[in-house]
N, C-alpha and C positions, 0 to 999 in steps of 0.2 A: 512172643506176644503175651500180653498180660491176660490173665483169665480171672473169672470170679469177681469178688469185690474190688480187687486191685484195679481191674479194668474199668469198673464204674467210677472209681475215685479218680483215676488218671484222666478219663474223658471229661469228668466234671471240672477238674482243676484246669486242664488245658483250655477248655472252652470259656472259662470265666476270666482268663488272663488276657486273651487277645480276641480280636474280631476280624482277622484276615479272612479272605474268601475261602482259602483252602481249609482253614481250621473250622469254619462254619460248615463247610461241606463234610468234613470228617465227623463233626459233632452230630450231624443229621443222618449219618449212615444207617443202613438197615441192620438191626440187631435181633429182630424177632423172626424166626423161621416162617411163621404163618403170615407175617407181613410180606415177606419175600414171595411166598407162594401166591398171595393175592395180587401182588404187583405183576406177576408173570402169568396170570390167568390160568393157573394150574389147578385142575379139578379132577375128581375121581381117583382112580388107581394110579399110583406112580411110585416114586421112591419111598422107602420106609424112613421117614423123618424121625429123628430121635431127640426128644426134649432133654433127656438125660445127657446125651452127647453135647447138646448145646449148653447145658449147665456146666459141664466139665471144661469145655472149650467153646467160648461164646461165638456165635455167628457175628461177623462184621463184614459188611460189603457196602462201599460208597454207591450212591445212586447213579453216578456217571458210569460205573462199572455194570450195575444192574441193567441199565438201559441198553447195553450191548448184548444182553442175553435174549434168546429167541423165546417169545411168549408161547405158552402152551407146550413147551418141550421139556419134559423131565430130564432128558439126556443132553441138554445143552452143555457144551464143554466148559463154559464159564460157570454155569450153575453148579456143576459137579465139583468144582474146586472149592466151593464155599458152603454147600448145604450139609448140615450135620445129619448123618445117617446112622441107623441102628448098627450097621457093620462096624462102626468105630468102637462099639462097646464089647466086641468079641476079643478076648485075650488070645493072642496068636504067638505060638512058640517061635523064638528067634527074633521077635520084635521087642525093642527095649525103650526105656525112657530117655536114654542118652546114647543113641546109636553111633554117633561120630566121635565120642570121647571128649566132649567139651570139658567135663569136670576135671579130668586128668590133665588137660592142657592149660588150666587156669593158673597163672603164675601170681596174680594179684587180683583183687576184685574187678571183674569185668574184662580182664586182659587174657586172651588166649594166645599162647605161643606154640603153635604146632609145627610151623614150617620155617626153614632157615631164611633169614633176611627179612621176615615180615611178621607182624603181629596183628591180631584182630581185636578190636575194642568193641565190647558190647555196650553201645551207647545208651540204649533204652530197651524197655520191654514192650513198648507200644508199636503197633502196626496200623496201617490204614485198611488192611484186609486180613482176615484170618483164613489162611489156606489150610484145608483139613489135613494135608499131607505134611505139614510143617515139622521138620526134625527137631525144632526147639519148642514144641507145644507143651512139653513138660519141664522146661528149663526153669530153675528157681531164680527168676529175675530179682525178686525182692531181696534175696540174700547176696546175689553176685553182681548186681549192677552198680557201678560207681555213680552215685547221685551227684547233685550239683556241687557239694562241698568235698567230693572225694576224687576229683579228676587228678589231683596232684600226684597221688601215688602211681597212677597209670602213666602220667607224663614222665615222672621220675624213672620209671622202668624203661620207657622208650629211650629217654635221654642217656641212660647209663649203659645201653647196649648199642655200641657203635656199628654193629653189623646189621641193624634194622634199617633198611632203606625204604620200606613201604609199610604204611599203616592202613589197615582195612577198617572202615567204620561200618558196623553192622548192628544187629539187635535181635529181636524187634527190627525196626526200620529207622535208621538215623534221620531220615527226612521228616519224621514225625516230631522231631525236636523243633523248638522255635528257632528262628534265624539268629536271635541273640545268643542263645546257648550253643547252637551248632557252629556258628561262625567263630565264636570265642574259642571253642575247643580246637577247631581247625587251624586258627591263627597260631595258637600255642604249639600245636604239633608242627606246623610249617616253620616255626622259629627254630626247631631242632635241626642243626646243620646237616646231620647224616640222613635225615628223612628226605627222600627224593620224590616220593609219590604218595598221594592220598587217594585211597580207593573206596568209593561208596558202594555198598551192596544195598539196593533199594528196589522196591516194587512200586513206589509212588508215581514215577513218571507214567506207568501203565495204568494203575488202578485209581489214582487221584491226580490227574494231570494238572488240576488247579494249583498244585504245589509248586510247579515250575513258574514262579512269578518273578517280577522284576527285582525284588529285593534279594531273592536267592541267587539269581544270575549275577547280580552286581558283586556280591561278596565272593562268589566262586571265581569270578574273573580276576579278582585282586589277589588271590592266593599266589604266592611266589614259587609254588611247586606244581608239578604235573598233577592234574586231576583226572581220575578214571572213574567212570560210573558203570557198574555192572547192574543192568536192569534185569528183571525177571519176568519174561513173557513165556507162556506155555502154548498159546494158540493164536492163529492169525486173526481170529475175531476180536482179540483184545486190542487190535490196532484200528478197529472201526469207530474211531472217534477223532474228529479233526483236532481236538485239543491235545490228544496224545501226539499226533504228528507235529503240531506246532511246538509243543514242549521239547520234544527230542531235537527238533531243528534249532531251537533257541539254545539248548545246552551245547550243541556242536559249535554254534556261532561264538560262544565264549571260550572255546578251546577244550571242552570236555571230550575225552575219548570214550565212546559208548560201545560196550560189549553186552551180550545177552547170555544168561544161563537159564536153561529150562530143566524141568524134571519130567522124565518119561512117565506118564500116568495112564493107567488103564481107564478107558472110556473117555479120555480127554484128547490125547495126541498120539495114541498107540497105533498109528497107521502111516504108511508112506505118504499118502496125499496130505494128511494133516501136518506132518513134519515138513514136507516140501512147501506147503503154503505158509507155514511159520517162517521158514528161512527166506522165502520170497518177500514176505512182509518186513522182516528185519532188514534185509539188504536194501529194500526200497526206502526204508527210513534211515539208511546209512548207519545201521547198528551191526556190529560184527557178531555172527553166530559163534559162540565161544565154547560153552560146555552144554552137553546133554547129560544130566545126571540120572543114573539108576536111582530108584527110590531109596532114600535112607530108611532103614527098617525101624521106624519109630512106632511104638505101640499106639494103635488106633488108626493106622493108615494101611493095613495089609491089603485092603480091597483095591488099592491103587497100584499094587506091584505088578510090573511086567518082568517075567523071568529073563535072566541075562542072555540066554541063547536067543530068545525072541528079540531082545533089544539089539543084539549084534546083527541079526538078520535084517531088522528094519533099517539100521544105519547102512548096511551093505547095499540094500536096495535103494536107499536115499542117494547114495553116492553115484548110482547109475541114472538118477533122475534129475539132479541139479548139479551145477558146477561145483568143483571141489571147494571153493571158498565159501559155499553155502552150507557145508557139512560140518556141524559142530562135533567136537571131540566127545565121544562117549566115555564117561568116567564113573567110577564109584569112589566114595570116600570111605576109607577103612580106618577105624580108630587106631591111633598110635603110629600110622605110617607117616613118612616125611613128605608126602605129596599125594595128590589125587592119583588113583590107579587107573590108567587107560585100559579100555576093554576092546 
């Protein structure tokens, strides 16, 4: 996700070029911590909000997401994911700016080749929400992101490696790109014969459901390769919006396979009831619970960490609570390893 002046410029540019519903919703998202506090009727003693943390990594939360937060509750699990706190400013040993080894895995601008048979394309630095635990909160997007005129190098890399059968589109969030730019990129990737699958990693179906509009659905349905979308929901309350349900249903109806990955977060979903409710909400929406990630140890997010032993105990208890198909795989990403590490 873009921070500082780059974020301001990106938002300004995107909103001036189009007037679609979802882009207007993104342009009007909450960016001021005190505006968020006012909207939620939060008064008196509560969390230690940090303007310095907000300057380093800006708050961003769409109004549709904010409306799902409980007013008057500083501990609301959705609020905790986006509110900049003073805890982010504490330097913590063992927490890094690049905890998953993105820089070492970059083979050309914006192309990460970590795992056999698949590559990840950093399509943009923009997101529709700034999650405070984001492992790429320090990523140098301005240096490493292939801009409009630089996709060719990334496409050439994919085309020249016949063992690449799957391309992951990530960021930032690929669905923050305009339909013209994103569909053009996807069509060029789909034209590479050995690419069998396109996988989107996106939070927008959850945090900005307006993005799942007719234009997006139309060009997705026309791609001649399998399309997978890994959404990112951490709490059942994120599904308390009819537009979220409708958007997920519409994606399924055009043939998109829907998976979910979550991050285990202190104060958000670190209990068996919270994890069970999330799995129930996912399955009700026909989304497969896929991964539950141990927190990537990125500097600024230490207050979210749940220790590995506690995480294992939570998942073991979850397995006794819900059917096996509702239990996501608990994993950690280790820099330099050839796959996620099951725990």
